[in-house]
N, C-alpha and C positions, 0 to 999 in steps of 0.2 A: 427396368431394372425388375421388372414384379417375378419371381421363381419365388418355388411353394417351399415353406419349410419343411427342415425335416423334423423338424418335434410337434410343429403341429396339424400336419401336416396327415391323410392314412397313411399307412406304412405298406408302400408301391412294390412292384413285382422290384426280383434281385434286377438288380441294372447291370447294363449292357457296357461296355471298356468303347468309348467315345476317348477321354476314359476316365474312366473311372474314379483315380484320385483325384485326378481335372471337377468331376462332377461335386463329386464328394467336397469337396474348397469353399468352392462358389458356394454350393449351400451353404458350407457352415461359417465363411461370412459371412453371407447377406445375412444368418440371426444372430453373429455379432451383430452385427450395426447397426440389426432393428430391435435388438431388446430384446428375443427369442431365447439365446441365452446372456445371462448375463453377467456380468465383474464375475468370478470371485469361481462361477458356476464348476464341479466336476466335470468332467470329459472322459467316460471310459469306453475306449475303442473299443472292448466288447459288446458293447452295450448298441453301439452305434452303427457297428458290422450287421446286430444282429435287426440294427431297428432299417436296415436299409437296403436287408440281405445279403452281403457280401460278406468276403474274406475282409478278414485284418489287416490285409499289407496296404491298400489304398487308402483305410483309413489311416495309419501311420503317415503313410507321405504327406498327402494332403492336410494332420495337421502340422506331421513338419514342416511343409511350406509356414500353413500358421503362425507358427513359433517364430519363425524368420520376419515375417510380418508380423511382431510383437502383438498378435491378436490372443495368443493363449502362450501359455507358460505350461513347463514336461521339470519336471523334480522326479530323477533318477528313482528308483523306489520310492516312488513318496506315491506319485500321484499327476494327473492331468487338469490343467485346467482351464476358463478365459482371464480376460487378463484384465486386469485396472485400466479405467481412459488413464491415459497416465499426459497431461496436462504438457510438455514437453512436447511430444508425438504429437499431440492438438495443434499446438504452434505451429514446428516448422510443420506441418501441413495445411495452417491456411496461409502461411506467408508465401510456399512456396503456390501454391495455387493463385492468392489474389494475383501474384508479377503473372504468372500462366495466362487467366483467365480473360484480363483488363485488355492485354495486346489481340485476346482472341478477338474479343468484343470490337476492336479495336477494324480488328480486318475483317469480323465480319459486315461492318456498314458498309464496306467498298466491293466487297466478294457474294453475299447473300443478294441470293433471286425474291424475287418480291413472292411467291411462295415457300419459297423458307422463313419469311418474315409471319406468311401471316398462321405458319402452318403453329409460327410458338404463340401467336393471339391466341390458338382454340388450346395451346397445356394448357395458359391460364382460368381463361374459363371451367375446360375439367377441372383444375385446379380450387378457383371459388367451387365448384361444385361439394368436391371432395370436403370442402373447410366446411360448410353449409353444411353435410354432414357428419358434420366431424369423425374426420377419418382423417386422425393422421399418420400414419402408417402411407394410403394414397398421398397427399400433400409434398409427402417428402419422395417417394419415389417420381411422382410428375413438376418435384427442383428437378430431379436429380435426368429426366426427360428433359427439360428447360436450358438448362446446361449443355447438356452430348449434343441438342436439336444447334444452337451454339456458333459449335465446334463445327460439327458439320456443319453452318454454310457458311461456314470462314471458308472449308472445303481443306481440318484440321483433326481428319478423324483419328487417325493417327498416337497423334498426340496425347486427345484424352481417353483413350486409349493403353499409354503409357504411365495417365494420371492415376488411374484405378485402383491402384495397391498403394499410392499412395496415400491414395484419398480415404480412404477406414479408414484411420486413427477419427477424422476432419470426422465424418460421415453419423461415427455413433456419439459423437456430441452433438452431433442439429438433428439428428432424430429426436435426444429428446426434448430439445429448447423448443421445439417445432408440436408439441404434446404442454408447453406454459399457454398462460390466458392472450389470447389477441396474438400470440407469434404467429400462427397463420394465415393474417391479415395484412400484419406486415410484412411476413415476404411475401406476397400475395402485391400489396403496394410495391415492390422494388420493381419485381419482372415487368407489370407495368411501369415503370420509369425506364430502364430498358430498354424496351417495348419502345414505344418513345421515341428513345435515340435512337434505336438504327432504322426503326421504320422514317425519321428526319434523315440520315447515315451520319449522322451527330461524335464526330468518334471519340470528340471532346466529350463530350453527354453519356455517348456510353462508358464510357471508360471510368468515367466519377461515377455515375450509376451502378455500375458494377463493383468497384471499389467502398464501396456503400456496402451494399447489396453482403459481402462479403466478409466485413468487416464487422458485421450485425453479430458474428458468432461471438469475437472476444469479450461482450462483458459478461458473458458464458460458463466460459475456459478461464475468465479471472479469479469466480465463484466457484469452480469448482478448483482453482489451485489453491485457492486462501480451502479448504477445505481437506487440500492433501495435506498442507502444513499446521493445519490448526485440527486437526479432528472431530477434537471435542465441539467445533460447531458447528457438524453436521446434525440433520435434523433426527 
């Protein structure tokens, strides 16, 4: 999932249309998910266009797509900003993801090759290295790669692609959570339990391990919802 950050990387040469708007959309979505662009940060078309060496038209198109996803708020005659993390959207994304991925991992127990299962083990090893280096961004990226690899092992690449936009709200909160103390070790332990069930081709155990893993975000979400309702409790 690694992509250059639009706001942390050096100014690139002018983009060539693959679709330029698609490129900008993907970069901005990644920067919002990873917290490079923080909730309520202002966004100015002219600044983004100048940074990327493009016209304002593809920037506007990208911002409209991000607005449709609920990641950006556009106020006519006022300005554009990164949307806050909304608990109701995160909860909906978590529920849908759990329903889908529990079934996906069960199918992977039947369909995955030994090579694909071994590949999951290598991703966990890489994640352990990232955790030891205190690199939460890489831990998060490898978490995404681990889950995508399960879709691929089950022969469900298209399903993974279809869920990519939906997961954006959930991923914003997930990246925050891996910065919390000991959370990276917990994620790795949960991945190891999923891998063990896949190695044993145990559908019930794999489904249970995946459920436990995907529900681990719920206490973080509950805390966010409480802060949203009672702003005085926020630090």
